[in-house]
C-alpha positions as CSV (number, residue, x, y, z in Angstrom):
1,M,130.3,74.3,102.6
2,M,130.6,70.9,103.8
3,K,128.7,71.1,106.6
4,M,126.2,72.8,104.7
5,I,125.9,70.1,102.2
6,V,125.7,67.6,105.2
7,D,122.9,69.7,106.8
8,A,120.9,69.8,103.7
9,K,117.8,68.1,103.5
10,P,115.6,67.2,100.4
11,E,112.7,68.7,99.5
12,I,109.3,66.5,100.1
13,I,107.1,67.1,97.2
14,K,103.7,65.9,98.2
15,I,101.7,65.2,94.8
16,P,97.8,65.7,95.9
17,K,95.2,63.2,94.9
18,N,91.9,65.0,94.6
19,K,91.3,66.4,90.7
20,I,90.9,70.1,91.9
21,S,94.2,69.7,94.2
22,I,95.9,68.3,91.1
23,F,94.7,70.7,88.8
24,M,95.7,73.8,91.1
25,Y,99.2,71.9,91.7
26,K,99.8,72.0,88.2
27,F,98.3,75.2,87.1
28,T,100.4,76.9,90.1
29,K,103.8,75.3,89.8
30,A,106.9,77.2,89.2
31,E,107.7,78.6,85.7
32,S,104.3,78.4,84.4
33,K,102.1,81.2,82.6
34,F,100.6,81.7,86.0
35,D,103.8,82.3,87.8
36,F,104.7,84.5,85.0
37,F,101.3,86.3,85.3
38,I,102.3,86.7,89.1
39,M,105.6,88.2,88.6
40,I,104.4,90.9,86.0
41,C,101.9,91.8,89.0
42,I,104.6,92.1,91.5
43,I,106.1,94.3,89.4
44,L,103.3,96.2,88.6
45,N,102.5,96.5,92.3
46,M,105.6,97.7,93.3
47,V,105.6,100.4,90.5
48,Q,102.1,101.2,91.7
49,M,103.3,101.8,95.3
50,A,106.0,104.1,94.1
51,M,103.7,106.3,92.2
52,T,102.2,107.8,95.6
53,F,103.3,111.6,96.1
54,E,102.8,114.6,97.7
55,G,99.3,116.8,96.5
56,M,97.9,113.9,94.6
57,T,94.4,114.7,93.2
58,A,91.1,113.1,94.7
59,E,90.9,110.9,91.7
60,Y,94.7,109.8,91.6
61,T,94.6,108.4,95.0
62,K,91.3,106.8,94.1
63,G,93.1,104.7,90.9
64,L,95.6,103.9,93.4
65,E,93.2,102.5,95.7
66,Y,91.6,100.5,93.4
67,S,94.5,99.0,92.0
68,N,95.7,97.9,95.2
69,Y,92.6,96.1,96.1
70,F,93.0,94.6,92.6
71,F,96.6,93.4,93.5
72,T,95.3,92.2,96.8
73,A,92.9,90.2,95.3
74,V,95.1,88.6,92.5
75,F,97.9,88.1,95.5
76,T,94.7,86.4,97.6
77,L,93.8,84.2,94.8
78,E,97.4,82.8,93.9
79,A,97.7,82.3,97.7
80,T,94.3,80.1,97.8
81,F,95.3,78.6,94.8
82,K,98.9,77.4,96.2
83,L,97.1,76.5,99.2
84,I,94.4,74.1,97.3
85,G,97.1,72.7,95.2
86,N,99.9,72.2,98.0
87,G,97.6,71.5,101.2
88,S,99.3,71.7,104.4
89,A,103.0,71.4,102.4
90,Y,102.3,75.1,101.1
91,F,103.8,76.5,104.5
92,I,106.9,74.6,104.1
93,P,109.0,76.9,102.2
94,G,109.5,79.8,103.9
95,W,108.8,81.8,100.3
96,H,105.2,80.9,100.8
97,K,105.1,81.6,104.3
98,F,106.5,85.4,103.8
99,D,103.8,85.5,100.9
100,F,100.8,84.3,103.1
101,F,102.2,86.9,105.8
102,V,102.1,89.7,103.1
103,V,98.6,88.6,101.7
104,C,97.3,89.0,105.2
105,S,99.0,92.0,106.2
106,S,97.4,93.6,102.7
107,Y,94.0,93.0,104.5
108,I,95.1,94.6,107.5
109,D,96.3,97.8,106.2
110,I,93.1,97.9,103.6
111,V,90.9,98.0,106.9
112,M,93.3,100.3,108.7
113,A,93.1,102.8,105.7
């Protein structure tokens, strides 16, 4: 435990300087309404992914496909807003790297389908 405490490094937060970046930084910060909206979208997206079954009708499949497009667009906007707000510091936390990877993978999935 002592080794973990000694090896821990402080999180460096870089506050942006231009007005648009400052707005995006404040808009996307943790525990904001935007963060709450994204969490709801993540939960709904998980439910949507669990709704597939063998023998789905064409209309049902199209509905799931369109909802996938919607969630991909929402998560792309989230990543874009955070990238604008945080700049290159966006890629410092591992969670943001994973988030960006998932967004890019969503586009690969759409193209491959």
